[in-house]
C-alpha positions as CSV (number, residue, x, y, z in Angstrom):
1,M,175.5,81.5,88.7
2,P,176.3,85.0,90.1
3,G,174.7,85.2,93.9
4,P,172.4,88.6,94.7
5,Y,175.0,91.0,94.6
6,G,177.2,89.4,91.8
7,G,179.4,87.9,94.3
8,A,180.3,84.2,94.0
9,P,177.9,81.7,93.0
10,A,174.7,80.9,95.6
11,P,174.9,78.2,97.8
12,G,174.5,75.0,96.0
13,M,174.3,76.2,92.7
14,S,177.4,75.4,91.5
15,G,176.5,71.5,90.4
16,R,172.9,72.1,89.3
17,R,171.5,72.2,86.1
18,S,169.1,74.1,83.8
19,R,165.9,72.4,82.2
20,A,167.8,72.8,79.1
21,G,170.5,70.4,80.3
22,V,173.3,72.2,80.4
23,S,174.9,73.1,84.2
24,L,174.8,77.2,85.5
25,S,179.1,76.8,84.8
26,G,178.4,76.0,80.9
27,V,179.0,72.4,80.6
28,M,176.7,70.1,79.4
29,D,175.6,67.1,80.5
30,V,176.5,63.3,79.6
31,R,173.3,62.8,78.0
32,E,173.6,65.8,75.9
33,C,177.4,65.8,74.9
34,R,176.4,61.7,73.7
35,R,172.9,63.1,71.5
36,L,175.6,65.9,70.0
37,T,178.5,63.1,69.2
38,V,175.6,61.8,67.7
39,L,175.0,64.3,65.5
40,L,178.2,65.2,64.8
41,L,179.1,61.2,63.5
42,V,176.2,61.8,61.1
43,L,177.8,64.9,59.5
44,T,180.8,63.5,59.0
45,W,179.0,60.4,57.0
46,V,177.6,63.2,55.2
47,T,181.5,65.0,54.5
48,G,182.5,61.5,53.1
49,L,179.6,61.6,51.2
50,I,180.3,65.3,49.3
51,E,183.8,63.9,49.0
52,A,183.0,61.1,47.1
53,V,181.1,63.8,44.8
54,S,183.8,66.1,44.6
55,L,186.5,64.0,43.5
56,L,185.1,61.6,41.5
57,A,181.9,63.2,40.0
58,L,183.4,66.9,39.9
59,G,187.0,66.6,40.1
60,P,189.4,65.7,41.2
61,V,188.9,68.1,44.0
62,F,188.5,68.3,47.6
63,T,186.3,70.3,49.0
64,A,186.1,69.9,52.9
65,M,189.5,68.7,53.0
66,Q,191.5,71.1,51.8
67,T,194.8,70.0,52.7
68,G,194.4,68.1,49.4
69,N,194.2,70.8,47.5
70,V,197.1,72.7,48.7
71,L,198.8,69.8,47.5
72,F,197.3,69.5,44.0
73,L,198.2,73.1,43.7
74,A,201.6,72.1,44.4
75,F,201.6,69.4,42.0
76,G,200.1,71.1,39.3
77,A,202.5,74.5,39.9
78,A,205.3,71.9,39.2
79,H,203.4,70.6,36.2
80,Q,203.6,66.9,37.5
81,G,200.8,64.7,38.3
82,S,198.1,65.7,35.7
83,L,195.8,67.2,37.9
84,P,193.5,69.9,37.2
85,A,195.0,73.1,39.1
86,L,191.9,75.3,38.2
87,A,189.5,73.1,40.3
88,S,192.3,73.0,43.6
89,G,192.2,76.7,43.4
90,V,187.9,77.0,42.9
91,S,187.6,74.8,45.8
92,L,190.1,77.0,48.2
93,L,189.0,80.4,47.3
94,S,185.5,79.5,47.6
95,F,186.3,77.3,51.3
96,A,188.0,80.6,52.2
97,V,184.8,82.7,51.7
98,G,182.7,80.3,53.5
99,A,184.7,80.4,56.2
100,V,185.6,83.8,56.9
101,C,181.3,84.6,56.3
102,A,180.9,81.7,58.7
103,A,183.4,82.7,61.4
104,R,180.9,86.2,61.2
105,L,177.7,84.9,60.9
106,E,178.5,82.3,63.5
107,G,180.0,84.1,65.8
108,A,177.5,87.0,66.0
109,A,174.6,84.9,66.3
110,Q,176.3,83.8,69.9
111,A,177.1,87.4,70.7
112,R,173.1,87.8,70.3
113,G,172.1,84.4,72.1
114,R,171.2,82.6,69.0
115,H,171.2,79.0,67.9
116,W,174.5,79.4,66.1
117,F,175.0,75.9,65.7
118,V,171.6,75.6,63.7
119,I,172.1,78.5,61.8
120,G,175.4,77.4,60.8
121,L,173.7,74.3,59.7
122,A,170.8,75.8,57.9
123,V,173.2,77.8,55.9
124,E,175.6,75.0,55.1
125,A,172.3,72.7,53.6
126,A,170.7,75.6,52.1
127,L,174.4,76.0,50.0
128,V,174.6,72.3,49.5
129,L,171.3,72.8,47.7
130,A,172.1,75.3,45.7
131,A,174.9,73.2,44.7
132,A,172.8,70.3,43.9
133,C,170.5,72.9,41.4
134,V,173.9,74.5,40.0
135,G,174.5,70.6,39.1
136,W,171.4,69.6,37.9
137,G,171.3,66.7,35.0
138,V,175.3,67.2,35.1
139,P,176.7,63.6,34.5
140,P,179.7,62.7,37.0
141,R,182.7,63.0,35.4
142,Y,186.3,62.4,36.8
143,G,189.1,64.3,35.1
144,N,189.2,67.9,33.3
145,P,185.6,69.3,35.0
146,E,183.4,71.7,32.3
147,A,182.0,74.9,34.0
148,R,179.1,73.5,35.9
149,H,181.3,70.9,38.0
150,L,183.5,74.0,38.5
151,M,180.7,75.8,39.6
152,T,179.1,72.9,41.6
153,A,182.4,72.5,43.5
154,G,182.5,76.1,44.4
155,V,179.2,76.2,45.8
156,L,180.5,73.0,47.9
157,A,183.5,74.3,49.4
158,V,181.9,77.2,50.5
159,A,179.1,75.0,52.4
160,M,182.3,73.0,53.7
161,G,183.9,76.3,54.6
162,F,181.1,76.3,56.8
163,R,180.9,73.5,58.4
164,N,184.9,73.2,59.6
165,V,184.1,77.0,61.1
166,T,180.8,75.2,63.2
167,S,182.5,72.0,64.0
168,M,185.5,73.6,65.1
169,R,183.2,76.0,67.4
170,V,181.9,73.2,68.6
171,N,185.1,71.1,69.3
172,L,183.9,67.8,70.5
173,P,187.2,65.9,70.6
174,G,187.6,63.2,68.5
175,V,184.9,64.2,65.9
176,P,186.1,66.9,63.5
177,T,183.3,65.9,61.1
178,T,185.7,67.0,58.1
179,L,188.8,64.7,58.5
180,V,189.8,61.9,60.4
181,T,193.6,62.0,60.7
182,R,193.9,63.6,64.0
183,S,190.9,60.9,65.2
184,M,193.1,57.4,63.7
185,T,196.2,59.2,65.6
186,A,194.4,60.0,68.6
187,L,192.8,56.3,68.4
188,L,195.5,54.5,67.8
189,G,197.8,56.4,70.5
190,G,194.8,55.9,73.2
191,S,194.8,52.3,72.4
192,A,195.8,49.3,74.2
193,L,198.7,49.1,71.1
194,G,199.6,52.6,71.8
195,R,199.2,53.3,75.2
196,D,199.4,57.0,75.6
197,S,197.5,58.5,78.4
198,A,197.6,61.6,76.2
199,F,195.2,60.1,74.2
200,G,193.2,58.9,77.0
201,Y,194.3,55.4,77.6
202,G,192.4,53.3,79.8
203,T,189.3,55.5,79.0
204,G,186.2,55.7,76.2
205,A,187.2,58.0,74.4
206,W,188.3,55.8,71.6
207,G,184.7,54.5,70.8
208,R,183.9,58.0,69.7
209,R,187.0,58.3,67.7
210,A,186.6,54.9,65.7
211,W,182.9,55.8,65.2
212,A,184.3,59.1,63.7
213,V,187.0,57.0,61.6
214,A,183.8,54.5,60.5
215,A,181.5,57.3,59.6
216,M,183.3,58.8,57.0
217,F,184.6,55.4,55.6
218,T,180.9,54.8,55.0
219,G,179.7,57.9,53.7
220,G,182.5,57.7,51.2
221,L,181.8,54.5,50.5
222,T,178.0,55.7,49.6
223,G,178.7,58.0,47.4
224,A,181.4,56.4,45.7
225,L,178.7,53.6,45.0
226,L,176.2,55.9,43.7
227,V,178.7,57.5,41.6
228,R,179.2,53.8,40.4
229,A,175.4,53.9,39.6
230,G,175.5,56.4,37.5
231,W,173.4,59.1,39.8
232,T,173.6,62.7,38.6
233,V,175.3,65.2,40.6
234,N,172.0,66.8,41.6
235,W,170.6,63.7,43.2
236,L,173.8,63.0,44.9
237,L,173.8,66.1,46.6
238,L,170.4,66.0,47.7
239,P,170.4,63.5,50.6
240,A,173.4,65.4,51.9
241,S,171.7,68.9,52.1
242,A,168.4,66.5,53.7
243,V,170.6,64.9,56.5
244,V,172.2,68.4,57.4
245,C,168.5,70.1,58.0
246,A,167.8,67.1,59.4
247,V,170.6,67.4,62.2
248,G,169.7,70.5,62.6
249,L,166.4,70.4,63.7
250,A,166.9,67.3,66.1
251,Y,169.2,70.0,67.9
252,V,167.0,73.3,67.5
253,R,165.4,72.3,70.5
254,Q,168.3,71.5,72.4
255,P,170.2,74.2,74.8
256,A,172.4,76.6,72.6
257,L,176.0,75.7,72.4
258,R,179.1,78.0,74.0
259,P,182.0,76.8,71.7
260,G,184.0,74.0,74.5
261,T,180.8,73.0,75.9
262,C,181.0,69.2,75.9
C-alpha cells in the first residue's frame, strides 16, 4: 500500500492483511488458498463428469480436453480409427468461441474490479444448463452422434472454453481443473521416487496434486456409472450445472481474485 505521498509502503503495512483475507501485496493467506483449492478440486470433479458425458453419451468427443479432439481430427484426416471427425471439429470451434469470449469478459471484469472468477463460473453454469436443455430427453449414444448430440456437445465445449480461461487465470499449481497430466507429472516428479526439487520434493505440494487426480477420476467414474444406469443427457448435465453454480456462490463473498494470487 503506498504511503501518504505515493512512495514506498507505509511502515508496518507490508505484512498486514485486509479484512477480505488478501495481503496488501495481493497474495492470499493460507486459509483462503486452501478454500480456493477445495473449490477448484470440486470443479475438477465436474470436468470428469462432463467428459464422461461427452465421450460416452454424445460422441466420442472431448469438450474440455481439446488435445483429444486435435488427435481425433488427425486420425480422421488419415481415415484411420473410425472416429467421427465432425464432432471433434464442432467441439474445437465451440471451445475457441468460449475461450475468446471468456478472455474478453473476465479481462474486462477484472479491469473494473469485478469478481471475474464468479462471473466466469456463472456463465459456465448457465451454458451447462443450456446444454442440458438442448439435450433434454436425448438418450446416451456412443458413435455416430445425431444433430442434438452435436449441438449439446458444442454448447458444452463453449462452457469448457470458459472454464479453461477461468482456471488458467487462477493459475493454482497442481489443480488446473481440466486435465491431470501435469498434475500427475508433478506428483510423481516431486514424490519420494522422483525426488525433483523443481516439483516441490520435500514439501506438501504432492497432496494437492494427488487430490486433483482423484477428483478427475471420481468425476469420470460418476459420469460413467450414470450413463450405464441409462440417465438421459439432460439429467447427466443438470448436476454439473448445479455444482458449478454452487462453487460460484461459495466464493461470492470472498476477496476478488487476481491472476496468480494463491
